[in-house]
C-alpha positions as CSV (number, residue, x, y, z in Angstrom):
1,X,0.0,0.0,0.0
2,X,1.4,3.3,-1.1
3,X,-0.2,5.4,1.7
4,X,2.4,6.9,4.1
5,X,1.4,6.5,7.7
6,X,1.3,9.5,9.9
7,X,-1.6,8.3,12.1
8,X,-1.6,10.0,15.4
9,X,-5.2,9.0,16.3
10,X,-7.0,5.7,15.6
11,X,-10.8,5.8,16.2
12,X,-12.7,2.5,16.1
13,X,-16.5,2.5,16.0
14,X,-18.8,-0.4,16.3
15,X,-22.0,-1.7,17.6
16,X,-23.5,-5.2,17.9
17,X,-21.0,-7.8,16.8
18,X,-18.0,-5.6,16.9
19,X,-16.3,-6.6,20.2
20,X,-14.9,-9.8,18.7
21,X,-13.2,-7.8,16.0
22,X,-11.8,-5.3,18.4
23,X,-10.3,-8.2,20.4
24,X,-8.4,-9.1,17.2
25,X,-7.3,-5.6,16.4
26,X,-5.9,-4.3,19.7
27,X,-3.3,-7.1,20.0
28,X,-1.8,-5.7,16.8
29,X,-1.0,-2.4,18.5
30,X,2.6,-2.1,19.6
31,X,3.6,0.0,22.6
32,X,6.2,2.1,20.8
33,X,3.7,3.2,18.1
34,X,3.1,6.9,18.6
35,X,-0.7,6.9,18.4
36,X,-3.7,7.2,20.7
37,X,-6.9,5.1,20.2
38,X,-10.5,5.8,20.9
39,X,-13.1,3.0,20.9
40,X,-16.7,3.9,20.5
41,X,-19.1,1.0,21.3
42,X,-22.9,1.5,21.5
43,X,-23.4,0.7,25.2
44,X,-26.2,1.5,27.6
45,X,-25.5,3.5,30.8
46,X,-27.0,0.8,33.0
47,X,-24.5,-1.8,31.8
48,X,-22.0,-2.7,34.4
49,X,-18.9,-3.8,32.7
50,X,-15.3,-4.7,33.1
51,X,-14.7,-3.9,29.4
52,X,-11.5,-1.8,30.1
53,X,-10.1,-4.6,32.2
54,X,-10.9,-7.2,29.6
55,X,-9.4,-5.2,26.8
56,X,-6.2,-4.4,28.8
57,X,-5.4,-8.1,28.9
58,X,-5.2,-8.1,25.1
59,X,-3.0,-5.2,24.3
60,X,0.3,-3.6,25.2
61,X,-1.5,-0.2,25.3
62,X,-2.9,1.3,28.5
63,X,-6.7,1.0,28.5
64,X,-9.1,3.3,30.3
65,X,-12.6,4.6,30.2
66,X,-12.4,8.2,28.9
67,X,-12.9,11.0,31.4
68,X,-13.8,14.6,30.6
69,X,-10.7,16.6,29.8
70,X,-8.4,13.6,29.4
71,X,-5.4,14.5,27.2
72,X,-4.9,12.1,24.4
73,X,-1.6,10.2,25.2
74,X,0.1,7.9,22.7
75,X,0.0,4.3,23.8
76,X,-3.4,4.6,25.4
77,X,-6.8,3.3,24.4
78,X,-9.8,5.4,25.6
79,X,-13.2,3.8,25.8
80,X,-16.2,6.0,25.3
81,X,-18.3,5.8,28.5
82,X,-21.9,4.7,28.2
83,X,-24.3,7.5,27.5
84,X,-21.7,10.2,26.5
85,X,-20.6,11.4,23.2
86,X,-16.8,11.7,22.9
87,X,-15.5,14.9,21.2
88,X,-11.9,15.9,20.6
89,X,-10.9,19.5,21.3
90,X,-8.2,21.5,19.5
91,X,-5.7,20.8,22.3
92,X,-6.1,17.1,21.7
93,X,-8.3,16.8,24.8
94,X,-11.4,14.7,25.2
95,X,-14.7,16.3,26.0
96,X,-17.6,14.2,27.1
97,X,-21.1,15.5,26.0
98,X,-24.5,14.2,27.0
99,X,-26.5,16.1,24.3
100,X,-29.2,14.3,22.4
101,X,-28.6,11.0,20.7
102,X,-27.3,10.8,17.1
103,X,-28.5,7.8,15.0
104,X,-30.3,6.6,18.2
105,X,-26.9,6.4,19.9
106,X,-25.0,8.0,22.7
107,X,-22.1,7.6,22.3
108,X,-22.3,8.2,18.6
109,X,-19.6,7.0,16.3
110,X,-20.5,9.9,13.9
111,X,-19.8,12.5,16.5
112,X,-16.4,11.2,17.4
113,X,-15.3,10.6,13.7
114,X,-16.4,14.2,12.8
115,X,-14.7,15.7,15.8
116,X,-11.5,13.8,15.4
117,X,-11.4,14.7,11.6
118,X,-11.6,18.4,12.4
119,X,-8.5,18.2,14.7
120,X,-6.4,15.4,13.1
121,X,-7.2,15.5,9.4
122,X,-4.8,13.2,7.5
123,X,-3.3,12.1,10.8
124,X,-6.5,10.2,11.6
125,X,-7.4,6.6,10.8
126,X,-11.0,5.5,11.3
127,X,-12.3,1.9,11.5
128,X,-16.0,1.1,11.2
129,X,-17.2,-2.4,12.3
130,X,-20.3,-4.4,12.6
131,X,-23.6,-2.8,13.7
132,X,-27.3,-2.5,13.0
133,X,-27.7,1.2,12.1
134,X,-25.8,3.7,9.9
135,X,-24.0,5.5,12.8
136,X,-20.5,6.3,11.6
137,X,-21.2,6.8,7.9
138,X,-21.6,10.5,8.0
139,X,-18.6,10.8,10.2
140,X,-16.6,8.8,7.7
141,X,-17.6,11.1,4.9
142,X,-16.3,14.1,6.9
143,X,-13.1,12.2,7.9
144,X,-12.5,11.3,4.2
145,X,-12.9,14.9,3.2
146,X,-10.2,15.9,5.7
147,X,-7.8,13.2,4.4
148,X,-8.3,10.5,7.0
149,X,-7.5,6.9,6.2
150,X,-10.7,4.9,6.1
151,X,-11.0,1.2,7.0
152,X,-14.4,-0.7,7.0
153,X,-15.1,-4.2,8.0
154,X,-16.2,-6.3,5.0
155,X,-20.0,-6.6,5.4
156,X,-19.7,-10.3,4.4
157,X,-17.5,-10.9,7.5
158,X,-19.6,-8.7,9.9
159,X,-21.9,-10.4,12.4
160,X,-24.4,-7.6,11.6
161,X,-23.5,-6.2,8.2
162,X,-25.8,-3.2,8.0
163,X,-23.4,-0.6,9.4
164,X,-20.3,-1.5,7.3
165,X,-22.5,-2.1,4.2
166,X,-23.8,1.5,4.5
167,X,-20.2,2.7,4.7
168,X,-19.0,0.7,1.8
169,X,-22.0,1.9,-0.3
170,X,-21.6,5.6,0.6
171,X,-17.9,6.4,1.4
172,X,-14.6,5.9,-0.5
173,X,-12.7,3.5,1.7
174,X,-9.0,2.7,1.7
175,X,-9.0,-0.8,3.2
176,X,-11.7,-3.5,3.5
177,X,-11.0,-5.5,6.6
178,X,-11.7,-9.2,6.3
179,X,-11.1,-12.2,8.6
180,X,-8.1,-13.1,6.5
181,X,-6.2,-9.8,6.4
182,X,-5.5,-8.7,10.0
183,X,-1.7,-8.9,9.4
184,X,-2.1,-6.3,6.6
185,X,-4.0,-4.2,9.1
186,X,-1.0,-4.2,11.4
187,X,1.2,-2.8,8.6
188,X,-1.4,-0.2,7.8
189,X,-1.7,1.0,11.4
190,X,2.1,1.2,11.6
191,X,2.6,2.8,8.2
């Protein structure tokens, strides 16, 4: 792939069926890579979870649930907390927002993709995974217009193909993630 990597922020968005794929992606991240990661899952506020603990056993990166005003630090994965949108401010700081749902979701993948694209431009890589609504597609369009690298899970490989299918049908993507090409993904993330 001819694209030169300058990724400073990786944002992964997914809904139903995406956790299994994230569990394959995060072991690929190497501690010395100079990037931060934000993961947006559609989760309900009432869900008690040890998601951060579970993910931390699968990666060399530090894993934490995002807090308001967290600085984005390379080598760290930030999980969107349930019932809050995650926005990125100019100072590369996370802001949590509880405004109305977008695409029936809070956190919304669109909100984070759009916000990250405004700050990071071509230093952003976005990955959109399995899910049952179109959240993420509009954000990918904006990220694409700002020069971000766009990765979408192959709908044929997704547990719930609606979300990635909408992305493939509406956004120019750079890489289609299949069950067979995770090693290529590692090279892309460390490009």
